[in-house]
N, C-alpha and C positions, 0 to 999 in steps of 0.2 A: 504494500500500500504506500503511495507517495506521501512524503512529509508535507506539512503545512506550507513550508517554504517553496517546495516544488509546485504545489497546487497554485501558489500565488504567481509563480513565474511562467509555468507551462500553460499554454492555451492549445488544447487538443482540438482538432476539427471534429465537429459533431454531425453525424449523419443519422437521421431518423429512419433510414432504411436498413440499418444494421440490426437484423433480427437476432443474430447470435448473442448480442448484448441484451437486447430487449427481452428475450425469453430465457436468459441464462439460468434463472432460478427454477424454471419449470421443467419437470420431468416429461418424458415422452407421453406418459399416461395423462398427466394434467393438461398438457398442450392439446392432446386429442379431444379431451373434454371441452376445453375452451373453443376448439375448432367447431365442434358440433353445436355448442351453445350459440356462437355467433352466426353459424349457418342458419339456425332457426330464427334468431333475432333479425336476420337480414331480410326476412319475409314479413312485411308489414301486416298482412292479413292474419298471419299466425300469431304475431304479438297481440293483436286485438282479441283473437279467439282465446289465446292462453290466458290473458288478463281476465277476461270474462269468466272463464271456468275456474280459475284460481279463487277469484272473489266469491263465486257461487259455492265452491267447495268449502271455503272457510265459513261461509254463512251457515252451511248445513253441518258444520263440524265434522267433515269427512277427514280421514287420516292421511293427509297429504304433506304434513309438516316435514317428514324426513326426505321426501322427494324434493321439496323446495330447498331444504337445507343443503342437499347434495348437488344442487344445480345452480340456480341463479343466486341464491343466498351465498353459497361458497365463492362464487365469482366476484361478487361486489361487496361482501361484508366480511369483517374479521372474526365475528362470532357473536354470541348472545351476551357475553359479559366482557369486562376488561381483561380478565385472566384468560378468557378464550382467545383473545387477540394476541397473546404473547408470541405465539409462533409466527404470526404475520409480522409483528413488530421486529422480531429478531431476523427474519428473512429479509425484510426491507433494509434493516441496519447493515446486514452483510453486503448489500449492494450500495451502501452509502446513501440510502434514502431514509428520510425521517418519516415518522407516522404522525398523523393528526387524528386522534381518537374522536369520532363524531357520533355521539349518542343520537341515533336517528329515529327515536320513537316519535310519532306524529299523531295528531288528532285528539290528544288528551286535553280536556278542558275543565279542570277543577283546581281549586286552590291546593288540594292535597297532591295532585299530579304535578302542579307547578313547583311545589316544594321538593318533591321527590326528584324531579328533573334537575333542579338546582343542586341537590346533594350529589347526584350522579356526575354532573359536570365538575363539581369540586373534586370528586375522585379522579377524574381525568387530569385535572391540574396537579394533584398530588403525584399521580403516576408520572406525569411529564417532568416533575421536579426531581425525580429520582435518577435520571440519566439523560444523556444527550439524544436518546432514541426518538424522543417526542418533542420537537421544537415548538409546537403550537398546540393550544386547546381551541375549542370553537363552540359557539352556541347560537341558537336562534332565539330572539326575544319572544317569539310566539310560543316557545317552549316554557316560558316563565310567566306568561300572562295571557289574558283574553285578547284575541284578535279584534273583536268588536270594541273593546275598551281602547285599544291602541288607535283604532280608527276614529273613535269619538274624540280622543285627545287631539288627533291631527286635524279634524274638521272644526275644532273649537267648540264642540257641544258643551253645554253646562252639565257638569258631573254632579251626581248625587253624592252625599257624604260617603255612602257605601262604595261608590265607584272611585271616589277620590282616595279612599283608604286602600282599595285594590290596586290603584295605579301606584300609590306609594310603596306597596309591597313589591311591585314589578321593579321600581327603581332600586329598592333595597336588595333584591335578588341580583340584579345586574351589577350593582356595586360590590356585593359580596364576592362575585366571581372575578371581577377585575381587580379587586383588592387582593384576593388570594393569589391571583396570577402575578401581581406586582411583588408580593411578599415572597413568592417562591421562584421569582425570576423566570417566569414562563410567559411567552407571548400568547395573546388570545385574540381570535377573530370573532367579530360580531357579524353574522351572516346577513346578507341583504334579503329583503322579502318584497312583497307586493307594493306598488307605488302608493296605494291608499293608506299604508301604515309606515312607509319608509321614512317620512319626515320625522315621525315620533322616534323611530329607531335611531336616526341620525343625531337627533338632539341628545339622546341618552349616550350615544357613542362619543360625541365631542365633549360632553361633560366628563366622561370617564377619562378621555385623553388628557384633558386639562388637569385632572386630578392625579393621574398615574404615569404620564408620559414625559415628565420634565427631565428625568435622568436618562431615560432610554425608551425606545419604542416598546410598549407593552400591549396596548389596546389598538387593534386594527379595525377600521370600518371597511365595508365592502361597497365598491362602486360598480354598478351594472351599466356597461357602455352601450347596450341596446337602447338605453334611455337617452334622448337627445340632450338633456340638461346635465348629464353626469360629468362631462369634461369641465364645464363651467363651474360646477360645484366643487370638483377636486381642486381647481385653481384657486377658488375663493377660500376654501378651507385650509389650503396650504398657507395662504397669506395670513389667515387668522392664527394658525399654529405658530408661524414665524413671529408674529406680533406678541403672542402670549408666551412664547418661549418653550413650547413643547414640541415633541416629535409627532408627526402625523403618520400613523400606520395605515397603509392603504392596500387592500386586496383588490386586484383588478380582475373583473370577470366580464363576460359578455351579457349574461342574463339567463334566467331559467323559467320565466313565467310569461313568455311571449303571447301564447294563445289566450291565456286568461286575461292578460292586460288588454289585448286588442278587443276581446269580446266585451269586457266591462266598459271600455271607453265607448264602444259602439252602442251598447244597450243604454248607457246613462248619458250619452250624447255630450261627452266632454272631449277635449283635445287628446288624441292618442299620444301617450308619453313615450312611445317606441319609435325609433328611426323608421323611415319608410322603406329603407333597403338595408341588406346585410353589409353592403359596401360602406355605407355610412357608419355602421357599427364598427367595422374593421378599422376604418380611418380614425375614429375617435379612440379606439383601444390603443392603437399604435402611437397616436399623438399623446396619449396619457403616459405611455412608456417614456417617450422623449421628455415630457414635462417632469416626470418623477426623477429620471436620471439627472436632469439638469438641476433639480432641487434636492439632490441626495443628502445635503447637509441637514435637511429638515424632514424629508420623506423617506420612509422605509416601505418597500413594496413586496408583495407576493403576487405573481402572475398565476391566477387560477384559471388555466386555459388548456384546452386540448387542441388548440390551433397551432399547427407546426410553423406556419409563416411567422406568427407573432413571437414564438419562442426564438426562432432564428433571428428575427428582427432585433429582439432584445439583446441577444448575445453579440450580435454585430455592433450594436450601439455601445455595449460595454467595452468591446475591443477598441472601438474608436476613441473612447474616453480614457482608455488605459486602466479600466477597473479590473480588479482581481476577479477571477472566475468564482471564488468563494466569498465575495464581498458580503459581509453580514447583513447589509441593508437590502439585498436582492435575493428573492426566493422564487422558485417555480413550484406549482402544485397541480397534481391531477388526481382523479378518483381511482381508488383501488379497482382493479379489473379492467381499466380502460387506459389506452394510450401508453402502454408500457414502452413502446418505441421512443416516446418522448422522455419519460421519467428516467428510464435506465440509461439511455445514452447521454442525457444531460449529467446525471450523477457520475457516470463513468469518466466524463470529461472534467469533473471537479466542481460543477455548479451545485448550489444549494437546492435540493429537491425534497419535497415531502409528498406523501400520498394521504388523501383523506381515507380513513378506514372506518366506515360506518359499523355500528354494532347495536345490538338490542335484541329482545325476544323476536323470534321469526314473525309471529303474527303482527307485532307492533311496528315492524320496519317494512311491512309489505307496501305501504304507500310510497316509501322511498324507492323500493325496488321497481314498482310499477313506473315511477318517473324515469328511472334509469333505462328501462326497456323502451319507454316512449321516446326518451331523448335519443337513444341509439337509432331509433326508427326515423325520428324527425330531423335530426341534424344531417345535413346533406352528406351522404356517403359515409357516415360514421361507422355503421355496422359493416358496410362493405370494406372500409379501410381496415378495421380490426380483423375481419375475416381474411382479407387478402394477406395481411402480415403474418397471421398464424399459419396460413396455407404455405406461404413462402418459407417460413422456418421449418415446417414439417418436411418440405421438399429438400431443404438444405441438409437436414439431418439424415434423410434417406440416402442422400448422395455422398455422405461422408465415407 
């Protein structure tokens, strides 16, 4: 393994076509399973049919948990508990890739569940503090409080005393997570969500940054660049951070709620918050890379992307500016089970890389898994790309 000094000075060329590195940790058996899974996910009609029958089977309490666990769950999740994820954590660490433990239970909506989720995320922070295997923790604000309440706060509705008390509990939960991350020297992402609650989330995030980011970047907000106002917001908030003397943590993503955003904007007849074209999204994402690297003294970034061009663009800009491949202010992140050609090849070249590793009870993370299946189907060529890379690696191994 190269020394830190070597990693600082050596800049290896990065090829996202190198499948020998991308799948170096997968056995032939595991790779064949991946091949068949993406072969099925490559067929949109089959994804729709499978999603319908899985939901139906769970509703009827049919015994399909083990089948799910050995297929799609195994591909995209680390396990049902933090301890279940240890093998994945160590395997990724062996490839110089960090883990982001992502407690992916969704759809719970009670104060008891919000408190339990807070405690579970605190456990991920404690685990992250124990070693360098886990560079970030992460949470969604909707895991800590009611979506309806977050929306009411954003629209300026008058809150009842009970609602005001509930929102104060959300603030306290967010603060408890960010404070623990600060105390344990762990960086923490606040995930982006739908536009009708995002302003409330942003306000919480910037309050936390002003509280905990003065010494180092701890709290990271997430910017979705399929929204036409995100680049302007990033620039504005960077200036605020500079004036107030704290680091801005910024996770850059394209966005995950496109269809939902467009449908709601159409139904409620307000301006669509999403760019009209993908090209505009790509333009703003890459412009954000330029801006963040130019303001590296204030901004620390993580590129949460499966877009190969943007990853290449960022490493090219880093080279131009003479930045070290393992600059602590620049990270790349992808989801477990996807885009290993990006993650493993970047890590092999010495860049800072982490994988989101979702976990939680199988039944509770199914909404997350359905989104992954839908995402692979809807992102132009995503399943085809994954499938072709696995097929290429299997052919390479057969020819050895």
